Backbone as CSV, one residue per row, in Angstrom:
resi,resn,N_x,N_y,N_z,CA_x,CA_y,CA_z,C_x,C_y,C_z
1,UNK,131.233,222.242,-3.906,131.866,221.779,-5.127,133.333,222.242,-5.140
2,UNK,134.195,221.357,-5.519,135.622,221.671,-5.569,135.908,222.453,-6.849
3,UNK,136.556,223.599,-6.687,136.886,224.426,-7.852,137.981,223.751,-8.677
4,UNK,138.092,224.151,-9.930,139.131,223.591,-10.801,140.523,223.863,-10.235
5,UNK,140.711,225.047,-9.661,142.010,225.408,-9.082,142.354,224.489,-7.906
6,UNK,141.388,224.255,-7.030,141.613,223.357,-5.884,141.850,221.930,-6.369
7,UNK,141.092,221.516,-7.354,141.239,220.167,-7.919,142.658,219.965,-8.444
8,UNK,143.171,220.940,-9.183,144.535,220.845,-9.720,145.564,220.798,-8.594
9,UNK,145.334,221.571,-7.546,146.255,221.556,-6.402,146.256,220.183,-5.733
10,UNK,145.086,219.594,-5.563,144.982,218.279,-4.926,145.629,217.191,-5.772
11,UNK,145.492,217.292,-7.076,146.056,216.282,-7.970,147.584,216.258,-7.955
12,UNK,148.215,217.277,-7.374,149.677,217.289,-7.257,150.172,216.282,-6.227
13,UNK,149.311,215.868,-5.310,149.710,214.901,-4.281,149.858,213.516,-4.903
14,UNK,150.887,212.801,-4.508,151.165,211.451,-5.014,149.978,210.529,-4.738
15,UNK,149.549,209.816,-5.755,148.491,208.802,-5.686,147.074,209.363,-5.547
16,UNK,146.904,210.654,-5.712,145.560,211.237,-5.674,145.066,211.395,-7.102
17,UNK,143.886,210.845,-7.345,143.295,210.932,-8.671,141.876,211.472,-8.598
18,UNK,141.215,211.528,-9.731,139.860,212.079,-9.787,138.852,211.377,-8.874
19,UNK,138.967,210.061,-8.740,138.024,209.333,-7.883,138.163,209.777,-6.431
20,UNK,139.392,209.884,-5.947,139.609,210.295,-4.564,139.064,211.708,-4.342
21,UNK,139.232,212.561,-5.317,138.717,213.924,-5.195,137.186,213.902,-5.139
22,UNK,136.551,213.041,-5.908,135.082,212.906,-5.833,134.654,212.451,-4.439
23,UNK,135.411,211.520,-3.848,135.076,211.036,-2.509,135.235,212.153,-1.475
24,UNK,136.272,212.962,-1.632,136.456,214.098,-0.720,135.277,215.058,-0.832
25,UNK,134.871,215.319,-2.047,133.731,216.205,-2.288,132.470,215.630,-1.641
26,UNK,132.319,214.330,-1.707,131.160,213.644,-1.134,131.030,213.895,0.367
27,UNK,132.175,214.031,1.054,132.125,214.245,2.510,132.293,215.719,2.881
28,UNK,132.213,216.594,1.885,132.206,218.029,2.174,133.550,218.718,2.200
29,UNK,134.604,218.040,1.782,135.923,218.669,1.722,136.070,219.293,0.346
30,UNK,136.184,220.610,0.322,136.201,221.334,-0.945,137.497,222.083,-1.214
31,UNK,138.342,222.195,-0.189,139.604,222.924,-0.351,140.730,222.115,0.279
32,UNK,141.904,222.270,-0.284,143.083,221.618,0.279,143.271,222.038,1.733
33,UNK,142.996,223.293,2.021,143.166,223.796,3.387,142.222,223.116,4.379
34,UNK,141.121,222.523,3.900,140.209,221.787,4.786,140.887,220.566,5.394
35,UNK,142.003,220.141,4.801,142.699,218.938,5.265,143.863,219.219,6.201
36,UNK,144.143,220.486,6.457,145.258,220.802,7.374,145.000,220.187,8.743
37,UNK,145.971,219.427,9.195,145.884,218.798,10.514,144.920,217.623,10.579
38,UNK,144.396,217.192,9.444,143.431,216.084,9.422,144.121,214.745,9.664
39,UNK,143.327,213.759,9.999,143.798,212.398,10.206,143.314,211.554,9.032
40,UNK,144.235,210.922,8.324,143.899,210.154,7.124,142.938,209.004,7.423
41,UNK,143.125,208.334,8.534,142.240,207.216,8.899,140.811,207.712,9.114
42,UNK,140.679,208.859,9.752,139.354,209.430,10.000,138.680,209.846,8.688
43,UNK,139.449,210.467,7.804,138.903,210.864,6.498,138.463,209.618,5.724
44,UNK,139.283,208.576,5.750,138.939,207.327,5.060,137.658,206.721,5.635
45,UNK,137.518,206.754,6.947,136.325,206.228,7.588,135.087,207.017,7.142
46,UNK,135.205,208.335,7.105,134.087,209.171,6.654,133.714,208.854,5.209
47,UNK,134.719,208.633,4.374,134.458,208.277,2.974,133.746,206.931,2.889
48,UNK,134.223,205.957,3.635,133.608,204.635,3.618,132.145,204.699,4.066
49,UNK,131.864,205.500,5.065,130.492,205.665,5.531,129.641,206.306,4.434
50,UNK,130.182,207.354,3.808,129.441,208.038,2.737,129.192,207.115,1.548
51,UNK,130.150,206.242,1.264,130.015,205.325,0.137,129.155,204.103,0.475
52,UNK,128.917,203.911,1.768,128.091,202.792,2.194,128.798,201.453,2.198
53,UNK,130.117,201.497,2.120,130.900,200.253,2.122,132.366,200.588,2.391
54,UNK,133.119,199.562,2.738,134.557,199.771,2.931,135.201,199.802,1.558
55,UNK,135.626,200.965,1.166,136.207,201.151,-0.158,137.649,201.664,-0.079
56,UNK,137.921,202.505,0.893,139.256,203.088,1.033,140.129,202.109,1.813
57,UNK,141.120,201.544,1.129,142.013,200.570,1.757,143.304,201.256,2.230
58,UNK,144.303,200.455,2.572,145.569,201.017,3.067,146.237,201.929,2.050
59,UNK,146.146,201.581,0.778,146.737,202.436,-0.251,145.999,203.767,-0.337
60,UNK,144.694,203.721,-0.168,143.905,204.952,-0.151,144.262,205.827,1.037
61,UNK,144.472,205.199,2.185,144.876,205.944,3.385,146.251,206.579,3.155
62,UNK,147.160,205.830,2.517,148.490,206.380,2.215,148.371,207.579,1.273
63,UNK,147.490,207.482,0.276,147.274,208.603,-0.639,146.727,209.808,0.122
64,UNK,145.800,209.559,1.037,145.266,210.657,1.855,146.351,211.277,2.719
65,UNK,147.270,210.454,3.230,148.408,210.996,4.000,149.225,211.950,3.133
66,UNK,149.443,211.565,1.874,150.178,212.441,0.956,149.439,213.757,0.745
67,UNK,148.138,213.674,0.598,147.332,214.883,0.382,147.339,215.771,1.627
68,UNK,147.234,215.168,2.784,147.270,215.932,4.041,148.643,216.583,4.214
69,UNK,149.699,215.852,3.870,151.051,216.424,3.944,151.167,217.646,3.034
70,UNK,150.607,217.555,1.832,150.603,218.701,0.913,149.806,219.855,1.519
71,UNK,148.665,219.556,2.122,147.836,220.600,2.748,148.580,221.291,3.886
72,UNK,149.434,220.533,4.566,150.201,221.089,5.684,151.490,221.777,5.239
73,UNK,151.674,221.891,3.924,152.849,222.609,3.402,154.035,221.743,3.099
74,UNK,153.850,220.423,3.154,154.947,219.503,2.876,155.063,219.214,1.392
75,UNK,155.929,218.262,1.054,156.113,217.917,-0.364,154.871,217.274,-0.965
76,UNK,154.737,217.395,-2.255,153.614,216.768,-2.952,153.943,215.337,-3.071
């Protein structure tokens, strides 16, 4: 389960909202640090598999890139 503190940190990334955080939780990502060095396309694929359908589109992948950049110490 993602803590409130981690949730607030993730929400600082551009285009990340509560739904995306729920999807991350669904695939076992519970901390921003879990995304360091991650690949947005791979994370999106894992989410789509967990959801049972193609749900994460190009905009979702871009949002994940923003979140990964934040996890790697870049701008929000």
